[in-house]
C-alpha positions as CSV (number, residue, x, y, z in Angstrom):
1,M,0.7,0.3,0.0
2,T,0.9,3.6,-1.1
3,A,1.8,6.1,2.0
4,C,-1.8,7.5,1.0
5,G,-3.5,4.2,-0.2
6,L,-6.4,4.5,1.8
7,L,-5.7,6.8,3.2
8,L,-6.6,9.4,-0.1
9,P,-6.9,11.9,-0.4
10,C,-4.2,12.9,1.1
11,A,-1.8,16.6,0.2
12,A,0.6,15.1,-2.0
13,A,-2.1,13.6,-4.0
14,F,-2.9,16.8,-4.7
15,G,-0.3,18.7,-5.7
16,Q,-0.3,20.8,-2.9
17,V,2.9,23.3,-2.5
18,G,4.0,21.4,0.7
19,S,4.7,17.9,-1.1
20,L,6.2,19.0,-4.7
21,A,10.3,18.7,-3.4
22,H,9.0,14.8,-2.9
23,I,11.2,12.1,-5.4
24,T,9.6,9.2,-5.7
25,D,10.3,6.0,-7.5
26,S,7.5,6.6,-10.2
27,S,8.1,8.1,-14.1
28,F,5.8,10.1,-15.7
29,D,3.9,9.2,-18.9
30,S,0.7,10.6,-20.9
31,H,-1.8,10.1,-23.7
32,V,-3.2,12.7,-25.8
33,E,-5.2,12.7,-28.7
34,Y,-6.9,15.5,-30.9
35,H,-9.2,14.3,-34.0
36,G,-11.9,13.9,-35.0
37,V,-14.7,11.6,-32.5
38,R,-17.2,9.5,-34.3
39,I,-19.5,7.6,-31.3
40,P,-23.4,6.1,-32.8
41,K,-26.0,5.7,-30.8
42,G,-25.5,2.5,-29.0
43,G,-21.8,2.6,-29.7
44,E,-18.6,3.7,-27.9
45,A,-15.4,4.5,-28.0
46,V,-12.1,3.6,-26.6
47,L,-10.1,7.1,-25.9
48,A,-7.4,5.2,-23.7
49,D,-6.2,1.9,-22.0
50,L,-3.3,2.3,-20.2
51,A,-0.6,-0.3,-19.2
52,G,-0.3,-0.5,-14.3
53,P,0.7,-0.3,-12.8
54,G,-0.2,2.8,-11.9
55,Q,-2.1,5.8,-10.7
56,V,-3.5,8.6,-13.2
57,T,-2.8,12.2,-11.7
58,Y,-4.7,14.8,-14.4
59,F,-7.7,13.9,-16.9
60,Y,-9.4,16.7,-19.4
61,I,-11.4,16.8,-22.3
62,T,-13.1,19.1,-24.4
63,D,-14.9,19.1,-27.6
64,N,-15.7,22.0,-30.6
65,S,-19.2,22.0,-29.2
66,R,-17.6,24.9,-27.7
67,G,-19.2,24.2,-23.7
68,Q,-22.1,22.1,-25.0
69,F,-21.5,19.0,-24.6
70,Y,-24.0,16.3,-26.0
71,R,-25.4,14.9,-23.0
72,G,-26.2,11.3,-24.7
73,L,-21.7,10.7,-24.1
74,V,-20.9,8.3,-20.9
75,L,-18.1,8.5,-19.3
76,K,-17.1,4.7,-18.6
77,I,-13.6,4.4,-16.2
78,F,-12.9,0.8,-15.2
79,W,-10.2,-0.8,-13.3
80,D,-7.7,-3.8,-14.2
81,D,-9.6,-6.4,-15.3
82,E,-13.0,-5.7,-14.2
83,A,-15.9,-6.3,-16.6
84,E,-18.1,-3.1,-14.9
85,P,-17.2,0.7,-14.9
86,S,-16.2,2.0,-11.4
87,V,-17.2,5.7,-13.1
88,N,-19.9,5.4,-15.1
89,V,-21.4,8.8,-15.7
90,P,-22.7,11.5,-18.5
91,L,-19.3,13.0,-19.1
92,S,-20.6,17.0,-18.7
93,D,-21.5,16.1,-15.6
94,F,-18.3,14.7,-14.2
95,F,-16.6,17.6,-14.9
96,G,-20.1,19.1,-12.8
97,A,-21.8,20.6,-16.0
98,L,-24.9,19.3,-15.1
99,E,-27.8,19.3,-17.9
100,S,-24.4,20.6,-20.5
101,E,-24.2,23.8,-19.1
102,T,-20.8,24.7,-18.7
103,I,-19.9,27.6,-15.7
104,D,-16.5,28.1,-15.2
105,F,-15.3,27.2,-11.6
106,Q,-12.1,26.4,-9.6
107,S,-12.0,23.7,-6.8
108,A,-9.1,21.4,-5.5
109,A,-10.7,18.4,-7.6
110,I,-12.4,19.9,-10.8
111,Q,-12.3,23.0,-12.1
112,I,-13.4,24.3,-15.5
113,N,-11.7,27.3,-17.4
114,H,-13.2,28.4,-20.7
115,Y,-14.1,25.2,-22.0
116,C,-11.4,22.8,-20.9
117,Y,-13.1,20.2,-18.6
118,M,-10.3,19.2,-16.0
119,S,-9.8,16.5,-13.1
120,Y,-7.0,15.9,-10.6
121,L,-8.4,13.0,-8.6
122,P,-6.0,10.7,-7.9
123,M,-6.9,7.5,-10.0
124,P,-5.0,4.3,-8.8
125,F,-4.3,1.1,-10.6
126,S,-2.3,-1.5,-10.2
127,K,-2.5,-3.5,-14.3
128,H,-4.4,-1.1,-16.2
129,A,-6.9,1.6,-16.7
130,R,-9.5,2.2,-19.5
131,F,-11.3,5.1,-20.3
132,V,-14.7,4.8,-22.5
133,L,-16.6,7.7,-24.0
134,A,-20.5,6.3,-25.0
135,N,-22.9,7.5,-26.4
136,D,-26.4,6.3,-25.3
137,G,-28.4,9.1,-26.8
138,A,-31.4,9.6,-29.1
139,E,-28.3,11.0,-32.1
140,D,-25.2,10.5,-33.0
141,Y,-22.0,12.0,-32.0
142,A,-19.6,13.7,-34.4
143,R,-17.5,16.4,-33.0
144,S,-14.0,17.4,-33.2
145,A,-12.6,16.7,-29.9
146,A,-8.9,16.7,-27.4
147,Y,-8.1,15.1,-25.1
148,G,-4.8,13.9,-22.2
149,I,-4.2,12.2,-20.0
150,D,-0.9,12.5,-17.2
151,F,0.0,9.1,-15.5
152,E,2.7,8.5,-12.5
153,K,3.8,4.7,-13.5
154,G,5.4,2.5,-10.5
155,K,5.7,-0.7,-8.7
156,A,4.5,1.5,-5.4
157,F,0.6,1.0,-7.5
158,E,0.6,-2.7,-7.8
159,N,-1.0,-3.6,-4.3
160,E,-3.0,-0.4,-3.7
161,K,-7.0,-1.2,-3.7
162,S,-8.5,2.2,-3.7
163,R,-10.3,2.5,-6.9
164,L,-12.1,5.5,-8.0
165,H,-16.1,5.2,-8.3
166,C,-18.8,7.7,-9.5
167,V,-22.0,7.8,-9.8
168,W,-24.7,10.2,-11.1
169,N,-28.7,10.0,-9.9
170,R,-31.6,12.0,-10.3
171,S,-35.0,12.3,-8.7
172,N,-37.4,13.9,-10.7
173,P,-39.2,15.3,-7.8
174,T,-37.4,14.0,-4.7
175,R,-39.9,11.7,-2.7
176,D,-40.5,11.9,0.9
177,G,-38.7,15.2,1.0
178,L,-35.5,13.2,0.2
179,H,-32.2,12.5,-2.7
180,T,-29.8,10.3,-2.5
181,I,-26.6,11.3,-3.4
182,L,-25.3,7.5,-3.2
183,D,-26.1,4.2,-1.3
184,V,-22.5,1.8,-1.2
185,R,-21.0,-1.2,0.0
186,G,-17.8,-2.1,1.1
187,R,-15.1,-0.1,2.5
188,G,-13.8,3.3,1.8
189,H,-14.6,6.8,1.3
190,Y,-16.0,9.3,0.5
191,V,-14.8,12.8,-1.5
192,G,-17.2,15.2,-2.4
193,N,-20.4,15.6,-4.9
194,F,-21.9,18.0,-7.4
195,L,-25.6,19.4,-6.6
196,Q,-28.4,19.6,-9.3
197,V,-31.1,21.6,-7.5
198,F,-34.0,23.1,-9.3
199,T,-37.3,24.7,-7.8
200,R,-40.6,26.6,-8.5
201,Y,-40.9,28.3,-4.9
202,K,-40.5,31.8,-5.3
203,G,-38.4,31.8,-1.1
204,W,-35.7,29.8,0.7
205,W,-35.6,26.3,-0.5
206,G,-32.4,25.3,0.8
207,E,-33.9,23.5,5.0
208,G,-32.0,20.3,4.0
209,D,-29.5,18.3,5.9
210,T,-27.0,16.0,4.5
211,I,-27.5,12.8,6.2
212,F,-24.4,10.9,6.5
213,H,-25.4,6.6,7.4
214,V,-21.7,5.4,7.7
215,D,-21.6,1.3,8.8
216,G,-25.5,1.9,9.8
217,K,-24.9,5.1,12.2
218,P,-27.0,7.6,11.0
219,I,-25.2,11.1,11.3
220,T,-26.8,14.9,10.8
221,H,-23.6,16.6,9.2
222,T,-25.0,19.8,8.8
223,P,-27.7,21.9,9.3
224,G,-28.9,23.0,6.0
225,T,-27.7,22.7,2.1
226,E,-26.5,26.3,2.3
227,D,-24.1,25.0,5.5
228,E,-23.4,21.6,4.2
229,Y,-21.7,23.6,0.7
230,G,-19.9,26.4,2.2
231,S,-22.5,29.2,3.6
232,C,-24.2,30.1,6.0
233,W,-27.2,31.4,6.3
234,G,-28.4,31.1,2.7
235,F,-26.8,31.7,-0.8
236,E,-26.7,35.8,-1.2
237,H,-24.1,35.7,-3.9
238,L,-21.9,32.8,-6.4
239,Y,-18.3,32.3,-4.9
240,S,-16.5,29.1,-6.5
241,Y,-13.5,28.6,-3.6
242,T,-11.2,25.1,-2.8
243,Y,-13.8,22.7,-1.4
244,S,-16.9,24.2,-1.6
245,G,-18.8,26.4,-3.9
246,Y,-22.5,27.5,-5.3
247,I,-22.0,28.4,-8.8
248,Q,-25.3,28.8,-10.3
249,M,-28.2,31.2,-9.6
250,K,-31.1,32.0,-12.5
251,E,-34.2,30.8,-12.6
252,G,-34.5,28.2,-10.1
253,R,-31.9,26.1,-11.1
254,N,-29.3,25.9,-8.2
255,R,-25.3,24.5,-8.7
256,M,-22.8,23.6,-6.0
257,Y,-19.9,21.2,-5.5
258,R,-18.4,20.0,-2.1
259,W,-15.2,18.5,-1.6
260,Y,-13.6,16.7,1.7
261,I,-10.9,16.5,0.7
262,A,-9.6,17.5,4.6
263,N,-12.2,15.5,6.0
264,P,-13.0,12.6,4.1
265,V,-16.2,10.5,4.9
266,R,-14.5,7.0,6.0
267,F,-17.0,3.8,6.2
268,Q,-15.5,0.1,6.4
269,H,-18.9,-1.7,5.7
270,S,-21.3,0.7,4.4
271,L,-22.2,4.0,3.1
272,K,-25.6,5.8,2.5
273,V,-25.8,9.9,1.6
274,E,-29.0,12.1,1.7
275,I,-29.7,15.0,1.4
276,Q,-32.9,16.3,2.8
277,N,-35.5,18.8,-0.1
278,Q,-37.2,20.9,2.6
279,R,-38.2,24.5,2.2
280,W,-39.0,27.3,4.7
281,Q,-43.1,28.1,4.5
282,N,-44.2,28.4,7.8
283,G,-41.6,26.3,9.5
284,Q,-39.4,23.6,8.0
285,T,-41.6,22.1,5.0
286,P,-40.2,19.1,2.8
287,S,-40.6,19.9,-1.0
288,K,-40.9,18.5,-4.0
289,D,-38.3,20.1,-6.6
290,D,-35.9,18.0,-8.8
291,Y,-32.4,17.3,-7.7
292,A,-29.2,15.7,-9.5
293,S,-26.0,15.0,-8.2
294,V,-22.7,13.3,-9.1
295,A,-20.6,11.3,-5.9
296,F,-17.2,10.6,-5.8
297,W,-15.6,8.2,-3.5
298,Y,-13.6,5.4,-3.1
299,Q,-13.3,2.0,-2.2
300,E,-11.6,-1.3,-2.2
301,E,-12.3,-3.5,-5.3
302,P,-15.3,-5.0,-5.6
303,H,-17.9,-2.9,-6.3
304,R,-22.1,-3.0,-6.7
305,H,-23.5,-2.5,-10.9
306,L,-23.3,1.3,-10.5
307,A,-26.1,1.7,-12.8
308,L,-26.9,4.8,-14.9
309,Q,-30.6,6.5,-15.1
310,P,-31.8,5.4,-19.1
311,Y,-30.8,9.1,-21.2
312,A,-34.7,10.4,-21.3
313,E,-34.6,9.8,-17.7
314,R,-31.9,11.9,-17.5
315,T,-33.3,14.3,-20.1
316,A,-36.5,14.7,-18.7
317,P,-38.1,18.2,-18.6
318,T,-38.5,18.9,-14.9
319,A,-41.7,17.1,-12.6
320,A,-40.3,20.0,-9.9
321,A,-43.9,20.7,-8.1
322,E,-45.3,24.6,-7.9
323,Y,-46.1,26.4,-4.3
324,G,-48.5,28.5,-3.1
325,R,-46.7,31.8,-1.4
């Protein structure tokens, strides 16, 4: 097990300044391509198949849609000899561009700069890492695209058991005032999420708490959505910070992110992450808004099948409720 191992993410893994002087036995490599990419409906293309042992340190992608990635594109990442992907999410949403609406932001793990979609999440693997782009949408995809993967190779990763996982979920609308961000079994730790909320409520919509069920034990983490995503007493302005951000507030749409880098949510058997959907209307009141999320975590294999909701469900018109005054 490496120095980071199941203790990921650590300072070295995220390339912070204090670790830059540390020399290791690994060597740098990179896989970069720029050309036309064509993926018919129901088809897929292999972006890269990297030989290990190693660890991805940087992954970026862009195409000439100029910030409007086709919503039928799905990013799948397979570690080693897996038959099922550990990452299985819409491509744009992996980088925080939910609904394929690009908003520039900066964070420690993922950022978007002028149509350049970048991930710095460390992704260790022992044998090989296969990055696949699938098209489960309603039309063929044909664009000029560029992408690159930086990775380090070395025996230190040969026995590393930690693998990055990512899952997408939409509640349209939520039921019983709850949205599930993550529900997983195994051993690992949760490191963050993107959350998109659409509401028709004109008042304060974000009374909902975040609840971690760690190995079966419920823990209320914050007393309100704004607290969980780096603000207090409501969202009054947009911001994009190292570990948290609130980057969209327009016409009922709210987009935010939270990274648990210094405080990963560790579990030994299971973890379920829920967020309450509540508004303030003569007190805390359950709502039926439209929630979509992308969750990131590390765990030892094997993992449960990460089902992705069909394209039609992912792109369906919102069913968020109407509310009276």
